[in-house]
C-alpha positions as CSV (number, residue, x, y, z in Angstrom):
1,M,66.5,-57.9,2.3
2,V,65.6,-57.7,6.0
3,L,61.9,-57.3,5.1
4,F,61.7,-60.7,3.5
5,E,63.8,-62.5,6.2
6,P,60.8,-63.9,8.2
7,L,59.4,-65.2,4.9
8,V,62.8,-66.9,4.2
9,Y,62.6,-68.6,7.6
10,L,59.0,-69.8,6.9
11,V,59.8,-71.3,3.5
12,S,63.0,-72.8,4.6
13,F,61.3,-74.4,7.6
14,V,58.7,-76.1,5.4
15,L,61.4,-77.3,3.0
16,K,63.5,-78.6,5.8
17,V,60.6,-80.5,7.4
18,W,59.7,-82.3,4.1
19,H,63.4,-83.0,3.4
20,L,63.9,-84.6,6.8
21,L,60.7,-86.7,6.4
22,L,61.7,-87.9,2.9
23,S,65.3,-88.6,3.7
24,S,64.7,-90.3,7.0
25,V,61.4,-92.1,6.5
26,L,61.4,-92.9,2.8
27,Q,65.2,-93.1,2.6
28,L,65.4,-90.9,-0.5
29,P,68.7,-89.5,-1.7
30,A,69.4,-85.9,-0.6
31,S,69.2,-84.5,-4.2
32,L,65.8,-86.2,-4.8
33,S,64.4,-85.2,-1.4
34,W,65.2,-81.5,-2.0
35,T,63.6,-81.6,-5.4
36,V,60.5,-83.3,-4.2
37,S,60.3,-80.8,-1.3
38,I,59.8,-78.0,-3.8
39,F,56.6,-79.7,-5.1
40,L,55.5,-80.5,-1.5
41,L,55.9,-76.9,-0.6
42,V,53.2,-76.0,-3.1
43,V,51.0,-78.8,-1.8
44,T,51.5,-77.6,1.8
45,I,50.7,-74.0,1.1
46,R,47.8,-74.6,-1.2
47,S,46.3,-77.2,1.1
48,A,46.5,-74.8,4.0
49,I,44.4,-72.2,2.1
50,V,42.0,-74.5,0.2
51,Y,39.3,-73.8,2.8
52,F,39.6,-70.1,2.3
53,A,39.6,-70.5,-1.5
54,I,36.3,-72.3,-1.3
55,Q,34.9,-69.7,1.0
56,Q,36.1,-67.0,-1.4
57,F,34.2,-68.6,-4.3
58,V,31.1,-69.1,-2.1
59,S,31.2,-65.5,-0.7
60,N,31.5,-64.0,-4.1
61,R,28.4,-65.9,-5.4
62,K,26.3,-65.2,-2.2
63,S,27.2,-61.6,-2.4
64,A,26.1,-61.5,-6.1
65,N,22.7,-63.1,-5.2
66,L,22.2,-60.7,-2.3
67,R,22.9,-57.6,-4.4
68,P,19.3,-57.0,-5.4
69,K,18.2,-57.1,-1.7
70,L,21.0,-54.8,-0.6
71,L,20.1,-52.4,-3.4
72,A,16.5,-52.4,-2.3
73,V,17.5,-51.6,1.3
74,R,19.8,-48.8,0.1
75,N,17.1,-47.3,-2.1
76,Y,14.5,-47.5,0.7
77,Y,16.6,-45.6,3.3
78,S,17.9,-43.1,0.7
79,R,14.3,-41.8,0.4
80,N,13.6,-42.0,4.1
81,L,13.2,-38.7,6.1
82,D,14.6,-40.0,9.3
83,P,17.9,-38.1,10.2
84,K,19.6,-41.4,11.1
85,A,18.5,-43.2,7.9
86,P,22.1,-43.6,6.6
87,A,23.2,-45.3,9.8
88,Y,20.2,-47.6,9.6
89,A,21.0,-48.4,6.0
90,S,24.5,-49.4,7.0
91,F,23.2,-51.5,9.9
92,A,20.6,-53.2,7.7
93,S,23.2,-54.1,5.1
94,S,25.7,-55.4,7.6
95,S,22.9,-57.4,9.3
96,I,21.9,-59.0,5.9
97,R,25.5,-59.9,5.2
98,K,26.0,-61.4,8.6
99,E,22.8,-63.3,8.4
100,H,24.0,-65.0,5.2
101,G,27.5,-65.6,6.5
102,L,29.4,-63.2,4.3
103,S,32.9,-62.2,5.4
104,T,35.7,-60.2,3.7
105,T,38.4,-62.1,5.6
106,A,38.1,-65.2,3.4
107,L,38.5,-63.0,0.3
108,L,41.9,-61.8,1.4
109,V,43.5,-64.8,3.0
110,P,44.7,-66.7,-0.2
111,S,46.5,-63.7,-1.6
112,F,48.0,-62.8,1.8
113,I,49.5,-66.3,2.0
114,Q,50.6,-67.1,-1.5
115,I,52.3,-63.8,-2.4
116,P,54.5,-63.8,0.8
117,V,55.5,-67.4,0.2
118,F,56.5,-66.7,-3.4
119,M,58.6,-63.7,-2.3
120,G,60.2,-65.8,0.5
121,L,61.1,-68.5,-2.0
122,V,62.7,-66.0,-4.4
123,S,64.6,-64.4,-1.6
124,M,65.8,-67.8,-0.2
125,L,67.0,-68.9,-3.6
126,R,69.0,-65.6,-4.0
127,Q,70.6,-66.1,-0.6
128,M,71.5,-69.7,-1.5
129,L,73.1,-68.7,-4.7
130,G,75.1,-66.0,-2.9
131,S,76.2,-68.4,-0.2
132,A,78.5,-70.3,-2.7
133,A,81.7,-68.6,-3.7
134,A,81.2,-70.0,-7.3
135,P,78.7,-72.3,-9.0
136,G,79.3,-75.9,-8.0
137,Q,81.1,-74.9,-4.8
138,P,79.8,-75.6,-1.3
139,A,77.9,-73.0,0.7
140,R,79.7,-70.7,3.1
141,F,76.8,-70.0,5.4
142,G,73.3,-71.2,6.2
143,V,70.0,-69.7,5.0
144,G,67.0,-69.4,7.3
145,F,66.5,-72.7,9.2
146,L,68.8,-74.5,6.7
147,S,72.3,-75.2,7.9
148,Q,75.4,-74.7,5.8
149,E,75.5,-78.4,4.9
150,E,71.8,-78.5,3.9
151,V,72.3,-75.4,1.6
152,S,75.2,-77.2,-0.1
153,Q,73.0,-80.2,-0.7
154,F,70.2,-78.1,-2.1
155,L,72.7,-76.3,-4.5
156,H,73.8,-79.7,-5.8
157,A,70.3,-81.1,-6.1
158,T,68.9,-81.7,-9.7
159,L,65.6,-81.9,-11.5
160,F,65.8,-84.2,-14.5
161,G,69.6,-83.7,-14.4
162,R,69.3,-79.9,-14.2
163,P,70.7,-78.2,-11.1
164,L,68.0,-76.4,-9.1
165,P,69.9,-73.1,-8.8
166,A,70.7,-73.0,-12.6
167,Y,69.0,-70.5,-14.9
168,L,69.1,-69.7,-18.6
169,N,70.7,-66.3,-18.3
170,M,73.9,-67.5,-16.6
171,R,77.4,-66.7,-17.9
172,P,79.3,-69.4,-19.9
173,D,81.7,-70.0,-17.0
174,R,78.9,-70.9,-14.7
175,F,77.5,-73.5,-17.1
176,E,81.0,-75.0,-17.2
177,A,81.2,-75.0,-13.4
178,L,77.9,-76.8,-13.1
179,G,78.8,-79.3,-15.8
180,I,75.9,-78.6,-18.1
181,S,75.3,-76.8,-21.4
182,Y,72.9,-74.1,-22.3
183,D,71.0,-76.4,-24.7
184,F,70.7,-79.1,-22.1
185,L,69.2,-76.6,-19.6
186,F,67.0,-75.0,-22.3
187,G,65.5,-78.3,-23.1
188,F,63.8,-78.4,-19.7
189,C,63.3,-74.7,-18.9
190,A,61.7,-73.6,-22.2
191,P,58.7,-76.1,-22.1
192,A,58.3,-75.5,-18.3
193,I,58.2,-71.7,-18.8
194,F,55.7,-72.0,-21.6
195,A,53.6,-74.4,-19.5
196,A,53.6,-71.9,-16.6
197,A,52.6,-69.1,-18.9
198,I,49.8,-71.1,-20.5
199,F,48.5,-72.2,-17.1
200,T,48.5,-68.6,-15.9
201,A,46.6,-67.3,-19.0
202,L,44.0,-70.1,-18.5
203,N,43.6,-69.2,-14.8
204,L,43.1,-65.5,-15.6
205,R,40.7,-66.4,-18.4
206,I,38.6,-68.5,-16.0
207,S,38.7,-65.8,-13.3
208,A,37.7,-63.1,-15.8
209,K,34.8,-65.2,-17.1
210,R,33.6,-65.9,-13.5
211,L,33.8,-62.2,-12.6
212,G,31.9,-61.3,-15.8
213,R,29.0,-63.4,-14.7
214,T,28.6,-61.5,-11.4
215,L,30.0,-58.1,-12.6
216,D,28.4,-55.0,-11.0
217,Y,28.0,-52.6,-14.0
218,S,26.9,-49.8,-11.7
219,N,30.2,-49.8,-9.8
220,K,33.2,-48.1,-11.5
221,V,35.7,-50.0,-9.3
222,T,34.5,-53.4,-10.4
223,L,34.5,-52.3,-14.1
224,L,38.1,-51.1,-13.8
225,L,39.0,-54.4,-12.0
226,N,37.4,-56.3,-14.9
227,R,39.4,-54.3,-17.5
228,F,42.6,-54.9,-15.5
229,L,42.0,-58.6,-15.2
230,R,41.4,-58.9,-19.0
231,A,44.6,-57.0,-19.6
232,M,46.5,-59.3,-17.3
233,I,45.5,-62.3,-19.4
234,V,48.1,-61.0,-21.9
235,I,50.5,-59.1,-19.5
236,A,51.0,-61.9,-16.9
237,P,52.0,-64.7,-19.3
238,M,54.3,-62.3,-21.2
239,S,55.9,-61.4,-17.8
240,I,56.5,-65.0,-17.0
241,L,58.1,-65.6,-20.4
242,F,60.3,-62.5,-20.0
243,F,61.5,-63.3,-16.5
244,G,61.9,-67.0,-17.3
245,F,64.1,-66.5,-20.4
246,V,65.8,-63.2,-19.5
247,G,65.8,-62.9,-15.7
248,P,67.7,-65.0,-13.2
249,T,64.9,-67.5,-12.7
250,A,66.2,-70.7,-11.2
251,V,65.0,-74.2,-12.1
252,A,63.6,-74.5,-8.6
253,L,61.5,-71.4,-9.1
254,I,60.3,-72.5,-12.5
255,A,59.2,-75.8,-11.0
256,Y,57.3,-73.9,-8.3
257,W,55.6,-71.8,-11.0
258,V,54.5,-74.9,-13.0
259,C,53.2,-76.8,-10.0
260,N,51.5,-73.8,-8.4
261,N,49.8,-72.6,-11.6
262,F,48.6,-76.1,-12.5
263,W,47.1,-76.5,-9.0
264,T,45.4,-73.2,-9.4
265,L,44.0,-74.2,-12.8
266,A,42.6,-77.5,-11.5
267,Q,41.2,-75.7,-8.4
268,N,39.5,-73.0,-10.5
269,F,38.0,-75.6,-12.8
270,L,36.6,-77.8,-10.0
271,L,35.4,-75.0,-7.8
272,T,33.7,-73.2,-10.7
273,R,31.7,-76.3,-11.5
274,Y,30.8,-76.7,-7.8
275,I,29.7,-73.1,-7.4
276,E,27.6,-73.2,-10.5
277,A,25.8,-76.3,-9.4
278,K,25.5,-75.5,-5.6
279,Y,24.9,-71.7,-5.8
280,P,23.3,-70.8,-9.1
281,L,22.6,-67.2,-9.9
282,S,19.1,-66.1,-8.8
283,P,16.6,-64.7,-11.3
284,K,16.4,-61.4,-9.4
285,F,20.2,-60.9,-9.8
286,I,20.1,-61.8,-13.5
287,A,17.3,-59.3,-14.1
288,L,19.2,-56.6,-12.1
289,Q,22.5,-57.2,-13.9
290,N,20.8,-57.2,-17.3
291,S,19.2,-53.8,-16.6
292,Q,22.5,-52.3,-15.3
293,K,24.4,-53.8,-18.2
294,A,21.9,-52.3,-20.7
295,E,22.4,-48.9,-19.1
296,H,26.1,-49.2,-19.1
297,N,26.2,-50.3,-22.7
298,T,24.0,-47.3,-23.6
299,V,26.6,-44.9,-22.0
300,A,29.5,-46.8,-23.6
301,T,27.8,-46.6,-27.0
302,E,27.3,-42.8,-26.7
303,N,31.0,-42.4,-25.6
304,R,32.1,-44.5,-28.5
305,A,30.0,-42.5,-31.0
306,L,31.5,-39.2,-29.6
307,K,35.0,-40.6,-30.1
308,I,34.3,-41.6,-33.6
309,A,32.8,-38.2,-34.5
310,K,35.8,-36.5,-32.9
311,R,38.2,-38.6,-34.9
312,K,36.3,-37.9,-38.2
313,A,36.5,-34.2,-37.5
314,R,40.3,-34.4,-36.9
315,L,40.8,-36.6,-40.0
316,A,38.7,-34.3,-42.2
317,A,41.0,-31.4,-41.2
318,I,43.8,-33.2,-43.0
319,I,42.1,-35.0,-45.9
320,A,39.0,-32.9,-46.7
321,P,39.4,-29.4,-45.2
322,K,36.1,-28.3,-46.8
323,Q,34.1,-30.7,-44.6
324,T,35.9,-29.9,-41.4
325,S,33.4,-27.2,-40.2
326,R,30.4,-29.4,-40.9
327,L,31.9,-32.5,-39.1
328,Q,33.0,-30.4,-36.2
329,A,29.6,-28.8,-35.9
330,E,28.0,-32.4,-35.9
331,Y,30.5,-33.5,-33.2
332,R,29.7,-30.5,-31.0
333,A,26.0,-31.0,-31.4
334,K,26.2,-34.6,-30.4
335,K,28.5,-33.8,-27.4
336,D,26.2,-31.0,-26.2
337,A,23.1,-33.2,-26.4
338,V,24.7,-36.0,-24.5
339,E,26.2,-33.7,-21.8
340,K,22.9,-31.8,-21.5
341,R,20.9,-35.0,-20.9
342,R,23.4,-36.4,-18.4
343,Q,23.6,-33.0,-16.6
344,A,19.8,-32.9,-16.4
345,K,19.8,-36.3,-14.8
346,K,22.4,-35.3,-12.2
347,T,20.6,-32.1,-11.4
348,Q,17.4,-33.9,-10.8
349,E,19.1,-36.5,-8.5
350,H,20.9,-33.7,-6.6
351,A,17.7,-31.7,-6.2
352,R,15.9,-34.7,-4.7
353,A,18.8,-35.5,-2.4
354,L,18.9,-31.8,-1.3
355,K,15.2,-31.9,-0.4
356,I,15.6,-35.1,1.6
357,A,18.7,-33.6,3.4
358,Q,16.8,-30.5,4.3
359,A,13.8,-32.5,5.6
360,R,16.1,-34.6,7.7
361,W,17.8,-31.5,9.1
362,V,14.4,-30.0,10.1
363,I,13.3,-33.3,11.7
364,G,16.6,-33.4,13.6
365,Q,15.8,-30.1,15.2
366,M,12.5,-31.5,16.6
367,R,12.5,-33.0,20.1
368,P,13.7,-36.6,20.0
369,A,10.5,-38.1,21.3
370,A,8.6,-36.9,18.3
371,Q,10.9,-38.9,16.0
372,D,9.8,-42.2,17.4
373,S,6.5,-42.2,15.5
374,F,7.5,-40.1,12.4
375,P,6.2,-41.8,9.2
376,S,8.4,-42.6,6.2
377,L,8.0,-41.5,2.6
378,S,6.6,-44.9,1.7
379,G,3.3,-44.1,3.5
380,N,2.1,-46.7,6.0
381,V,5.3,-48.8,5.9
382,P,6.9,-48.6,9.4
383,L,10.5,-47.7,9.9
384,H,11.1,-50.7,12.2
385,D,10.7,-53.6,9.7
386,G,13.1,-56.0,11.4
387,H,16.3,-54.7,9.8
388,V,16.9,-51.7,12.0
389,P,17.2,-51.2,15.8
390,S,14.6,-49.2,17.7
391,M,15.0,-45.4,17.1
392,P,16.6,-43.4,19.9
393,G,14.0,-41.9,22.3
394,A,14.0,-38.9,24.6
395,Q,15.7,-40.7,27.5
396,R,18.8,-41.5,25.4
397,A,18.9,-37.9,24.0
398,R,18.7,-36.5,27.6
399,E,21.6,-38.8,28.7
400,E,23.8,-37.7,25.7
401,A,23.0,-34.0,26.4
402,L,23.9,-34.5,30.1
403,K,27.2,-36.1,29.2
404,K,28.0,-33.2,26.8
405,Q,27.1,-30.7,29.6
406,K,29.4,-32.4,32.1
407,R,32.2,-32.4,29.6
408,V,31.8,-28.7,29.1
409,Q,31.7,-28.0,32.8
410,A,34.8,-30.1,33.3
411,T,36.8,-28.2,30.7
412,P,38.9,-25.3,32.1
413,K,37.5,-21.9,31.3
414,P,40.7,-20.6,29.6
415,L,40.6,-23.6,27.2
416,L,36.9,-23.0,26.5
417,I,37.6,-19.3,25.7
418,T,40.5,-20.3,23.5
419,M,38.4,-22.8,21.6
420,M,35.6,-20.3,21.0
421,L,38.0,-17.7,19.8
422,A,39.7,-20.2,17.4
423,Q,36.2,-21.2,16.1
424,Q,35.3,-17.6,15.5
425,A,38.6,-16.9,13.9
426,G,38.2,-19.8,11.6
427,K,34.8,-18.7,10.5
428,G,36.1,-15.2,9.8
429,A,39.0,-16.5,7.8
430,R,36.7,-18.7,5.7
431,N,34.4,-15.7,5.0
432,K,37.4,-13.6,4.0
433,I,38.6,-16.3,1.6
434,R,35.2,-16.7,0.0
435,K,34.9,-12.9,-0.4
436,V,38.4,-12.7,-2.0
437,T,38.0,-15.7,-4.3
438,G,34.3,-15.1,-5.1
439,T,33.3,-18.6,-4.1
440,E,30.0,-19.3,-2.3
441,P,29.1,-22.3,-0.2
442,S,26.6,-24.8,-1.6
443,K,22.9,-24.3,-1.3
444,W,22.6,-27.0,1.3
445,K,25.4,-25.4,3.5
446,R,23.7,-22.0,3.2
447,F,20.4,-23.6,4.3
448,R,22.1,-25.4,7.2
449,D,23.9,-22.3,8.5
C-alpha cells in the first residue's frame, strides 16, 4: 500500500545499515547478517524510545500523586463566584502540571513509533515475498532501500535452518520449493508463537496491575480502559496464536514478535520496580483512591443486585409463574429506590451549579473594576493564591470594548444589517420550533435571556 511505503523505507534502511555493518565489519555471511539484523532492528527501535518509556512511567506516577491536589483546585474554583473561575481553574491545573514536569508527549511517543515500525515490517515482508516469481527464486525488483540482490539474499536467509519468508500456512508446493517440510518448520514456529503469546499476556497483566494501582474510579474513561486492558489479556495472545498458525506470518515476523515482546516484558519488570522505589504512591492519593473506589463499588453492588433481581423475575415467569408478580414488584421497588436516590443527588448538584452560574452571570454584568476585590465563597481566602493570574481590571475591559467598537465601525453597514436580520430570523425560527414541539429552554437559559 502507498500509505505504508514511507514505513517500508524506514525499516529497510535500518535493516540495510545493520546488514552492511555485520557483513563488512564482522565479516558475517549474508544469511546470518540478515537474520541478526531482524533482532538488531528491535534493539534499535526500542533503544530509541527507552527514554520516552521511562518518562511515560514517571509521568503516570506523578500524575497519580498530583490527583488530590488537582481535585482540590477543581473543587475550589467550582464553588467560586467569579465569572472567570473556569478559566482560572484550567490555568491553575496546567500550572501545577507544568511545575511538576508533566507532559502528554512522552505518553504517546512509544506507541507512535512501535506501531508504524511493525506495520512497515509487515508491508516490507509482503513486498519481498511478492518480488519473487516463486518460492526459492531470486527477486525481480528491490524493496525500499534494499536492492534486487539484497532482497534475494534476504529471501534465502535462514533462522535455525528455517527460511525467513516461510510461514506455516504455505501450500505444499512452496514447502518443496524451499526445500523444507511442514514438520521441520512447525518445530520452530510453534514454540516461538507460544512464547510470543505468553510474553504478550504477561506484559498486559503487568500493565493492568500497574494501571489498577493508580486507577481513577471517578473517571468513566479510565474504567473502560481498565476493562479493555483486562479483556486484551485474553484477546491479544489468542490473536497472536491465530495469526501465527493460520495467517501468512513469516519466520522473520515471528522472530520480531518474540524479541520485541521479551524486551517489553523485561522493560516493564525493571521500570515497575524502579517506579515503585523512586516514586511511591502518596498517602493522600491512597486515601482519595480508597474513597472513590468505595463509592464506585457501592454503585456497582447496587447495579449487580438490580440485575440479579431482574433475572430472578424473568426466571420465575418460566419456572414458578405464581411468584412472578411478587418478584417483579420487588425488582421495581429496588429499581425505583435506587433511581430516586441517584436522581435526588443529581438534582441537588444541578441546583447548586445553577445558583453559582446565576451569581456569576450577575457579577459579570457589574463594572469590571468591582470584580477585582470581590470575595470568594470560602470567606477570607483571597482569589489570588499564587495559582491564578491577576484578574482583569477596568483598563483591560475598556481596551476590549474599544476594539469591539472599532470592528463594528469598520464593518460595512449592509453586512451589519444582514447579520442583524439573520440573528432575528434565527431567534424567530427557534421560538416557532419550541412552540410547535412544546419544548422549553432550561431554567438557566430563561434566566440568562
